[in-house]
N, C-alpha and C positions, 0 to 999 in steps of 0.2 A: 684286215683283209690281206690275204696273200695272193700274189700273182705268180703262176707257175712258170718256170723256165726249165731248160734242159741242158745240163752239162756245161755250166758256165765257169767252174772254178778249177784251178790247177796250181801246180808249183811253178807258176810263172813269175816273172818280175812284175812289179806293180804296173808297168807300162802296158804289157800285153793283157794282163788281167783287166785293167781299166778299159782297154779296147773291146774286150769281150763283153764286159758288163754294160758299158755305156755306148757301144757301137761308135766309138770315136776313133780318130787316127792314133796309132801307136806313137807317131812322132809328136803329136800335140800333147800326149800324156806321158812323155818320156821320163818325167820326174816322179811319176807314181800317182797314186790316188790320194790326194791330200798331202799336207806337209808331213815331214818326219815327226812322229810323236815324241813328246818328252817322256822321261821316266815316269813322271807322275801320271801322265795320260795313259801310259801302258798299264800301270798298276790299276788305275780306275777302269780301263777297258776290260782287263782280265776279270776284275771283280764283277762287272756287269754281265759278262758272259757266263760266269759260274752261277751267279745268283738268278739269272734269267732262264737258265736251262731247266727243263723238266727232269724228273728222276731218270736214272739210267734204265734202258730197256732190259727186260728179263727175257733172255733168249731161250728159256724153257717154254715160253709162251709162243705158240705157232704164229700168232698175230704179229710178232716182231720179226717175221721173215716174209719177204716178198716171194721167195721160193726157198724150200728147205724141208722142215720136218714133215709137212703134209703134202709134199710133192712139188713139182716145178712151177706151179702157179702160172702167172702170165707168160713165163718163159717157154711154156709148152706151145704157145701159139706160134705158128710158122707161116711165112709167106708162101703163096702158091708157087710151086716149082722147087721147093726146098727138099733136100734129102730128108728121110724120116729121122725122128729122134731115136737114140739108142734105147733099146728095151731093157737091157741089163748091163749098164756101163760099169767097167771096172775102175773108172776114174771119177773123181768129184771135182767140181769147179767152185771156187769161192769168188764170187763176183761182187764188186762194190760199186754202187751206183753213184753218178755225179750229183752235183747240186741240183735240186729240183724245186726250189721255191725262192721267191724274193719277197721278203717281208716289207710291208709299208710302215711298220712300226719299229720300235726299238727291240726287235727280237733277233737274236744273234745266232741261234741254232734251231734246227728243225725239230718239231715234235714228232717222234716216230708213230704216234697214234693219230695224227691229223689225217682225216679221211680224204680231204681234197688233195693234199700233198701226196698221199700214198697212191691215189688213183693215177696221178701224173707219173709218179715213179714207176708204177706197175705197167701202165699201158704205153707210155711214151719212151721209157728208158729200158726197163728190164725186158719187156717184150721185144724191143728192137735191138738190144745189145746182148744180153745174157743168152737169149735164144740161139745165138750163133754157136754156142758151145753144147747144144743138146744132142748133137750127133756123136759126141765123144764122152759126155760126162753127165753125171747127176748134178743138177744146178742148185746151189745154195746162195741166197742173196739176202743179207740182213738189212733190216731197217736200222737207222742210227740217227743220232743227233748231229746231222751234218751241219757244217758251217753254212749259214744263209748267205745269199749274195749281198744282203745288207752288211753282214760282218766283213765280207770281202771288199766292200767299198770303204770300210773304215779301218784305217791302219792300226789304231789302238786296240781293235777287237780281233783282227784277222788271226794272228798266231794262236791266241788262246782258244778261239773257236775251232780252229783246226786241231789243236791239241786235245780238246775235249772230245771232238768227234772221233779222233783216233783211239781214245780209250774204249769206246764202244766197239770199234772194229777189232781191236785185240781180244776183247771178251767174246765177241761173236766168233772169231777165228778159233779160239780155244774150245768153244762149245761145238763148233763144226768138227774139229779134229777128234774130240771125244766121241762124237756120234757117227763118224764115218769109219772108225776102226783104226787100229794101231799100225796097219801096214798099207792101207789103201793110198795110192798115189793121188795127187791133186794138181790142179791148175789154179793159179792166181790170175785174176783179171779185173780190170777197173778202167774207167774212163774219167778224165778230167779230175775233179776232186777225188773221185774213186780211185783214179790212177795214182794220185799222190799217196793216198792211204795204203794202197797195195805196195807201192815202192817202199814206204816206211815199214810195212809189215815184212816184206822180203828182207830188208836190212836188219830189222830188230829181232825177228822171230824165226827166220828160216835160214838165211845165209850163215854158213859156218856151224850149223847145228845138225843133229841127226835128221831133222825134217828135210834138209836139203836133198837127201837121197830120194825122197818121195816126190820132189818137185818135178812135174812134167815140163812146165814152162810158165813164165809170167808174162802176161800181155798187159803192159803198162802204157796205156794209150792216151794221147791228148795232153801230155805234160812235157816237161823239158828236162831230160837227163843227159848230161854231156858225156862224150866218149870217155874222158879221163875220170869222170865221176863214178863210172861203173866199178872199177876195181877198188876205189876208195870206199865206196859204200857197201858193195855187195861181195867183195872178196873174190871167192872162186866161182861165183855165179856170173858167167860172161854174157855178152850179147850173143844171140843165136846167129851163127854163121850160115847154117843150113836149115832147110825147111823141115827136116826130120830130126833135128838135134833136140835133145832134152836137157833139163837142168839149166836152162838159160832164159834170157829175157828178150823181148822185142818191144819196140816203141816206134811211133810215127806221129806226125802232126800234119794234117792235110791243109793245103792252101791252093787256091785257084790259080791256074796258069795265067800268066800276064800280070800278076800282082808283084809290086816292088818288094823284094825279099829283104832289102837292107834294114828297114826299121824293125821288122819282126825278128830277124836273125840276130841283130845287135842286142835287142832286148832279151831274147832267150839266153844268149851267151853271157850277158851281163849278170844273169842270175847265178851263173857258175863262177865268174871271175870275182864277183863281190865276196864270195866265200873263200875260194881257193887261189885267187890271183890269176893273172893272165898266164897261160901256159899252153903247150901243145895239147890237143885233145879237147879244147873248149867247145868245139862244134857239137851240136846236139845229135844224139843217136837217131838215125832213120833207117828202118828196115822196111823195104817195100812189101806191103801186105798182099801183093799178088804173087810175087815170086818167092818171098821169104828166104831169099838167097842174098847174102851180102855181096857176092860177086856179080849179082844181076840187079843193080839198083833201078833199072828202067823196065817197064812192061808196056806192051801194046794193049789196046782195048780188046783185041781178039783173045787175049789171055785171061781176061777178067771173068771169073766164074759167076758173079751175080751181085748186083746192087739192089738195095731196097729203095724204090722210088718214093718221092713225096717227103715233105717236111715232117719232123717228129710231131706227134699229136695223139689224140685218143683214137681208139678203134683198131681194127685189124690192119695188117700191113698189106700193101699192094703186092702183086706178083713180082717175083724177081726178074731183073733184066740182066742177061749175060752180055758180055762183050761191050759194056757201056762205059768203061772208065780206063783211060790210059794214065800212067803214073810214073814219076821218076823222083828219086832222092836227089836233092840239090841243096848244097850248103846246110844240110841237116833238116831241111823241110821236105815234106812229100808234096811235090807239085802235081796237081791232078787236072785231068782233062775230061770232065764228065760229058757224056753224050747229051744232045738236046732232048728235052722232054723228061729228064729224070726228075725235075722239080726240086732239086737240091740247091739251095741258095747259100752264098756265103753270108757271114755276119755283115750287116750293112757298113759300107765304107772301109772294110778291112781286107776283103778277099779271103779271110780265114774260114775254112770249112769245118770248124770245130764241131758243130752239131752232127756232122756226117762222117767223122773219123772211122766209125764202125759200119754205118749203113752203106757207105760206098763200096765196102769190101766184105759184106756180110757172108756171102757164100765162100769167098776165098779164106776167110778166117775159119769158117766152119770146117772146110776141108783140111786146113792146116792143123787145127786143134785135134781133129780125129787122127791125122797122120802121126802127130807127136805122141798122142795117147797110145796108139797101136805100137809104136816103136818102143815106148817105155815098157809096156806090158811084155813085149816080145823079148826084150833084153834083160828084164829083171825077174822073169818067172819061167 
């Protein structure tokens, strides 16, 4: 029996990951989810992940896309008040969904053919997140053998589950490129686990290759990439300084105003220093998704173009509410001040607004993606 969840995994330290999964305090879980595994446990965990996974999805099968070969699918559904979808976009978006189920059994990866998981993926995630890009782009969103939250709770299984999931994302991306044409520009976008895979895709398949010229922007949301990590991993793909800049990346992690930032910031930064050591630039990247200007890290609620009210779930989205969210980047986190009545709650006991990283700024992201797409097309053709 699987219980659906929305957007629970990321390239976080085990402390923050545990807080997201278990709704516990990041401080209480500062040492991670379970003890450090032995080499033998890692080998066994990797074996269990590989042997327990279903066969790789065939991306020539339209059923292996939430949106793609047969159209935008659930991403075509828009909240009332949204600008219309583009009828003939010159840009495509490759969107990767977050973790969307928690297995109660020893199942470490998602079955891309599981109807229950796919319904949650389509209606609660793709519809609410990928749809924000429909004003600029043709939407492609693959199903894949995502790491389950069960795997993310179990340190012997986490890395292998992520690695297996990424193999699907690479193959889906290759199929996407083959079918959008040799010259068409594209946007990369993903949230949480999807953001991790998009970051890895940007690093391994796009940065420093001819594909970089076709990159409109990468929206890597709900994970933790440090300032100093950007040039180390992505080379000449920088953080976007301006709202109309192309060939760059943006990132943010929303947290409710009044939350103690110390434990979350410390845990995020530790994920960088554990790899690269303490150094300047270990603060996490934060681009305010209302202004999209690095020189304007704060925004008033009156500037916000539209949030999607209500918690993620099945069914249609509620009408957009504009002027409902103030935000500011502080110590690498996006501190948010949602208006009363939005119905967007933080993860219990954390103040983390992880579920709502995109929904809080749905119309702002929509307008920005369209702006960047228009700028790329204007300057390259």
